[in-house]
Backbone as JSON, one array per atom type, in Angstrom:
{
  "sequence": "XXXXXXXXXXXXXXXXXXXXXXXXXXXXXXXXXXXXXXXXXXXXXXXXXXXXXXXXXXXXXXXXXXXXXXXXXXXXXXXXXXXXXXXXXXXXXXXXXXXXXXXXXXXXXXXXXXXXXXXXXXXXXXXXXXX",
  "N": [[-14.77, -10.39, -23.55], [-11.73, -12.13, -22.91], [-10.54, -14.39, -20.56], [-8.02, -16.27, -19.26], [-8.35, -18.09, -21.37], [-11.06, -18.51, -21.39], [-14.07, -17.22, -22.65], [-15.86, -14.29, -21.9], [-18.78, -12.39, -21.64], [-19.62, -9.08, -20.97], [-22.0, -6.85, -19.63], [-22.62, -3.36, -20.22], [-22.89, -2.04, -17.75], [-21.71, -3.94, -16.03], [-19.12, -3.92, -17.03], [-18.41, -1.28, -16.43], [-18.42, -1.41, -13.62], [-16.34, -3.25, -13.25], [-14.18, -1.78, -14.3], [-14.11, 0.35, -12.44], [-13.47, -1.08, -10.12], [-10.93, -2.04, -10.8], [-9.57, 0.39, -11.02], [-9.66, 1.26, -8.35], [-8.11, -0.73, -7.2], [-5.63, -0.14, -8.24], [-5.04, 2.24, -7.07], [-3.61, 3.65, -4.26], [-4.14, 4.7, -1.02], [-2.91, 6.32, 1.76], [-3.38, 7.2, 5.05], [-2.23, 9.54, 7.39], [-1.35, 11.23, 10.46], [-1.64, 14.1, 10.08], [-1.63, 14.34, 7.33], [-2.36, 12.96, 4.02], [-1.4, 10.5, 1.72], [-1.58, 9.68, -1.67], [-1.26, 7.3, -4.13], [-1.87, 7.52, -7.42], [-3.75, 6.01, -10.13], [-2.68, 6.84, -12.58], [-0.01, 7.1, -12.04], [0.78, 9.35, -10.73], [1.4, 11.17, -7.65], [-0.22, 12.25, -4.77], [-0.2, 14.62, -2.24], [-2.05, 15.49, 0.52], [-3.8, 17.6, 2.83], [-5.11, 16.17, 5.7], [-8.56, 15.52, 6.08], [-9.42, 17.69, 4.54], [-10.87, 19.25, 1.71], [-10.44, 21.08, -0.38], [-8.6, 22.27, -3.26], [-6.49, 23.82, -2.5], [-5.35, 22.58, -0.41], [-3.8, 20.48, -1.19], [-1.19, 18.86, -3.05], [-0.12, 17.87, -6.17], [2.11, 15.57, -7.46], [4.15, 14.49, -10.2], [4.98, 11.93, -9.82], [5.78, 9.57, -7.16], [8.5, 9.51, -7.03], [9.19, 12.06, -7.88], [8.45, 13.6, -5.68], [10.26, 12.52, -3.87], [12.65, 13.46, -5.02], [12.38, 16.21, -4.53], [12.49, 16.2, -1.72], [15.1, 15.16, -1.37], [16.62, 17.29, -2.29], [16.39, 19.15, -0.3], [17.9, 20.77, 2.57], [19.7, 19.17, 5.38], [18.4, 19.94, 7.71], [15.36, 21.53, 7.62], [12.94, 24.08, 6.88], [9.5, 25.18, 6.45], [9.77, 27.35, 4.83], [12.08, 26.73, 3.38], [11.08, 24.61, 1.84], [9.29, 26.1, 0.38], [10.94, 27.44, -1.38], [11.09, 25.87, -3.56], [9.03, 26.52, -5.12], [6.53, 26.12, -4.04], [3.69, 27.36, -2.29], [2.03, 29.06, 0.47], [0.0, 27.13, 2.76], [0.66, 24.66, 1.76], [3.38, 24.25, 1.87], [3.89, 23.81, 4.62], [2.32, 21.56, 4.95], [3.75, 19.68, 3.44], [6.14, 19.49, 4.93], [5.14, 18.26, 7.22], [4.23, 15.87, 5.99], [6.62, 14.67, 5.11], [7.71, 14.08, 7.6], [5.83, 12.27, 8.59], [5.46, 10.15, 6.75], [6.62, 6.88, 6.25], [8.5, 6.4, 4.28], [10.36, 8.39, 4.26], [13.15, 9.29, 6.04], [12.73, 11.11, 8.4], [12.0, 13.64, 10.81], [10.04, 15.84, 12.89], [11.68, 18.59, 14.2], [11.28, 21.01, 15.39], [8.5, 23.04, 16.32], [7.97, 25.73, 16.01], [9.87, 27.88, 14.21], [8.09, 25.65, 12.01], [9.92, 22.8, 11.55], [11.75, 20.36, 9.86], [13.84, 17.47, 10.19], [16.31, 15.53, 8.73], [16.84, 12.33, 9.63], [18.69, 10.32, 8.94], [21.02, 11.6, 8.41], [22.31, 12.27, 10.65], [23.96, 11.49, 13.8], [22.2, 10.13, 15.37], [21.72, 11.35, 17.7], [20.18, 13.04, 20.52], [17.16, 14.83, 19.91], [16.3, 18.13, 20.07], [13.77, 20.56, 21.04]],
  "CA": [[-13.42, -10.4, -23.05], [-11.23, -13.49, -22.7], [-9.69, -14.54, -19.37], [-7.49, -17.64, -19.15], [-8.9, -18.91, -22.43], [-12.52, -18.52, -21.34], [-14.67, -15.99, -23.16], [-16.91, -13.74, -21.05], [-19.42, -11.17, -22.14], [-20.03, -8.19, -19.9], [-22.88, -5.74, -19.99], [-21.98, -2.06, -20.02], [-22.87, -1.8, -16.3], [-20.71, -4.84, -15.44], [-17.81, -3.43, -17.46], [-18.15, -0.07, -15.63], [-18.08, -1.85, -12.26], [-15.01, -3.85, -13.32], [-13.22, -0.68, -14.48], [-14.02, 1.06, -11.15], [-12.76, -1.96, -9.19], [-9.52, -2.03, -11.2], [-9.04, 1.71, -10.65], [-9.45, 1.26, -6.9], [-7.0, -1.64, -6.9], [-4.39, 0.51, -8.66], [-4.89, 3.47, -6.3], [-3.31, 3.38, -2.86], [-4.28, 5.89, -0.18], [-2.43, 6.12, 3.13], [-3.68, 8.32, 5.93], [-1.34, 9.75, 8.52], [-1.97, 12.11, 11.45], [-2.03, 15.38, 9.49], [-1.62, 14.31, 5.87], [-2.75, 11.76, 3.28], [-0.65, 10.29, 0.48], [-2.32, 8.82, -2.59], [-0.66, 6.9, -5.41], [-2.97, 7.42, -8.38], [-3.68, 5.05, -11.23], [-1.85, 7.38, -13.66], [1.38, 7.16, -11.6], [1.04, 10.56, -9.96], [1.32, 11.03, -6.2], [-0.89, 13.43, -4.22], [-0.11, 14.87, -0.81], [-3.18, 16.34, 0.9], [-4.06, 17.79, 4.25], [-6.16, 15.26, 6.12], [-9.88, 16.1, 6.33], [-9.64, 18.92, 3.78], [-11.21, 18.87, 0.34], [-10.16, 22.06, -1.42], [-7.33, 22.05, -3.96], [-5.45, 24.56, -1.79], [-4.81, 21.73, 0.63], [-3.15, 19.31, -1.77], [-0.17, 19.08, -4.07], [0.02, 16.7, -7.04], [3.44, 15.38, -8.05], [4.05, 13.58, -11.36], [5.22, 10.58, -9.3], [6.38, 9.58, -5.83], [9.92, 9.81, -7.24], [9.32, 13.52, -7.95], [8.42, 14.06, -4.29], [11.54, 12.1, -3.31], [13.69, 14.39, -5.51], [12.21, 17.46, -3.78], [13.02, 15.94, -0.37], [16.55, 14.99, -1.44], [17.23, 18.61, -2.52], [16.3, 19.96, 0.91], [19.04, 20.59, 3.5], [19.44, 18.18, 6.42], [17.36, 20.51, 8.56], [14.65, 22.42, 6.72], [11.68, 24.69, 7.33], [8.51, 25.35, 5.39], [10.33, 28.35, 3.91], [12.98, 26.01, 2.46], [10.21, 23.89, 0.9], [8.73, 27.13, -0.48], [11.91, 27.85, -2.41], [10.9, 25.0, -4.72], [7.87, 27.02, -5.86], [5.28, 25.89, -3.31], [3.27, 28.51, -1.51], [0.98, 28.9, 1.48], [-0.04, 26.0, 3.67], [1.21, 23.45, 1.14], [4.76, 24.08, 2.36], [3.8, 23.19, 5.94], [1.76, 20.22, 4.75], [4.82, 18.79, 2.98], [7.04, 19.23, 6.05], [4.46, 17.23, 8.02], [4.19, 14.6, 5.25], [7.96, 14.08, 5.17], [7.9, 13.54, 8.95], [4.87, 11.2, 8.85], [5.56, 9.05, 5.79], [7.77, 6.02, 6.57], [9.48, 6.39, 3.19], [11.32, 9.47, 4.46], [13.74, 9.2, 7.37], [12.62, 12.51, 8.78], [11.16, 13.92, 11.97], [9.91, 17.26, 13.22], [12.6, 18.96, 15.27], [10.73, 22.21, 16.03], [7.15, 23.43, 15.89], [8.03, 27.15, 15.65], [9.1, 27.61, 12.99], [7.97, 24.23, 11.7], [11.22, 22.39, 11.02], [12.01, 18.93, 9.71], [15.25, 17.08, 10.25], [16.58, 14.22, 8.14], [17.49, 11.53, 10.68], [19.79, 9.5, 8.43], [22.23, 12.41, 8.24], [22.81, 12.6, 11.99], [24.49, 10.36, 14.55], [21.18, 9.53, 16.2], [21.7, 12.07, 18.97], [18.89, 13.56, 21.04], [16.61, 15.95, 19.15], [15.68, 19.14, 20.95], [12.64, 21.09, 20.34]],
  "C": [[-13.03, -11.84, -22.8], [-10.28, -13.49, -21.52], [-9.31, -16.01, -19.26], [-8.14, -18.58, -20.17], [-10.41, -19.0, -22.44], [-13.06, -17.17, -21.8], [-15.83, -15.58, -22.26], [-17.48, -12.49, -21.69], [-19.91, -10.37, -20.94], [-21.01, -7.16, -20.43], [-22.11, -4.44, -19.74], [-21.86, -1.76, -18.52], [-21.82, -2.67, -15.62], [-19.3, -4.36, -15.8], [-17.43, -2.17, -16.67], [-17.74, -0.44, -14.21], [-16.68, -2.46, -12.22], [-13.95, -2.76, -13.44], [-13.02, 0.08, -13.16], [-13.23, 0.22, -10.14], [-11.27, -2.0, -9.51], [-8.86, -0.71, -10.81], [-8.75, 1.79, -9.16], [-8.27, 0.38, -6.52], [-5.65, -1.0, -7.24], [-4.11, 1.8, -7.9], [-4.66, 3.1, -4.85], [-3.36, 4.69, -2.09], [-3.84, 5.53, 1.22], [-2.69, 7.37, 3.94], [-2.69, 8.34, 7.08], [-2.05, 10.7, 9.49], [-2.49, 13.4, 10.82], [-2.18, 15.35, 7.97], [-2.11, 12.97, 5.33], [-1.88, 11.69, 2.04], [-1.4, 9.32, -0.4], [-1.51, 8.58, -3.86], [-1.83, 6.72, -6.36], [-2.67, 6.42, -9.48], [-2.74, 5.52, -12.35], [-0.38, 7.53, -13.27], [1.7, 8.4, -10.78], [0.88, 10.27, -8.47], [0.77, 12.34, -5.65], [-0.66, 13.47, -2.72], [-1.23, 15.84, -0.48], [-3.24, 16.49, 2.41], [-5.22, 16.89, 4.62], [-7.42, 16.05, 6.47], [-10.09, 17.45, 5.65], [-9.93, 18.54, 2.34], [-10.89, 19.91, -0.73], [-8.78, 21.81, -2.03], [-6.19, 22.82, -3.31], [-4.78, 23.74, -0.71], [-4.24, 20.44, 0.07], [-2.13, 19.74, -2.83], [-0.01, 17.78, -4.84], [1.42, 16.69, -7.63], [3.3, 14.39, -9.2], [4.25, 12.13, -10.93], [5.73, 10.7, -7.87], [7.86, 9.93, -5.94], [10.15, 11.32, -7.33], [9.3, 14.13, -6.55], [9.74, 13.71, -3.61], [12.66, 13.05, -3.74], [13.6, 15.71, -4.77], [12.82, 17.3, -2.39], [14.54, 15.87, -0.4], [17.27, 16.32, -1.65], [17.21, 19.5, -1.28], [17.53, 19.75, 1.79], [18.69, 19.58, 4.6], [18.47, 18.66, 7.48], [16.67, 21.58, 7.72], [13.34, 22.91, 7.32], [10.7, 24.73, 6.16], [9.01, 26.37, 4.37], [11.28, 27.69, 2.91], [12.18, 25.24, 1.42], [9.62, 24.89, -0.09], [9.66, 27.6, -1.57], [11.8, 26.98, -3.66], [9.67, 25.41, -5.52], [6.54, 26.79, -5.17], [4.96, 27.09, -2.44], [2.29, 28.11, -0.42], [1.15, 27.68, 2.36], [0.51, 24.72, 3.08], [2.63, 23.18, 1.62], [4.76, 23.35, 3.7], [3.29, 21.75, 5.83], [2.86, 19.24, 4.33], [5.84, 18.5, 4.08], [6.44, 18.14, 6.93], [4.48, 15.88, 7.3], [5.55, 13.91, 5.28], [8.21, 13.43, 6.54], [7.0, 12.33, 9.22], [5.06, 9.97, 7.98], [6.79, 8.19, 6.1], [8.82, 5.94, 5.47], [10.53, 7.48, 3.3], [11.85, 9.36, 5.89], [13.86, 10.6, 7.93], [11.74, 12.63, 10.02], [11.05, 15.42, 12.16], [10.87, 17.55, 14.36], [12.13, 20.2, 16.02], [9.33, 22.46, 15.49], [7.12, 24.89, 15.43], [9.46, 27.55, 15.39], [9.11, 26.11, 12.71], [9.23, 23.79, 10.96], [11.31, 20.88, 10.99], [13.49, 18.67, 9.75], [15.38, 15.68, 9.66], [17.4, 13.42, 9.15], [18.73, 10.81, 10.16], [21.08, 10.29, 8.27], [22.84, 12.82, 9.56], [23.24, 11.34, 12.7], [23.44, 9.68, 15.4], [21.1, 10.19, 17.56], [20.3, 12.56, 19.31], [18.45, 14.76, 20.22], [15.94, 16.89, 20.12], [14.42, 19.67, 20.34], [11.65, 21.74, 21.13]]
}
């Protein structure tokens, strides 16, 4: 391989380590209280329940923009049931409500715990939130 005009030869093991390091550099994982968001090397974005490893506790989106589009389609106050109308089932709906409230890229907060309800802050006057 050539870097800045200098030729370097890598063993297979060195090349594997370099590839792994590049993959890690291109992957960003952010942990929140209840959820984790991961930007993958392939451009996809994964929302997962924190400290859970089964696929039932994560949802893969083609990109962060796809998650943003889902959020933008939701009403200004929404429940897990509203999220479920987009085709998501089970605990993934609740996980996404929590992720929208936790991730700083969404101006959202939880307004009620029962039923779990998110509220888009940017669509309100900044008044007191009950709950």
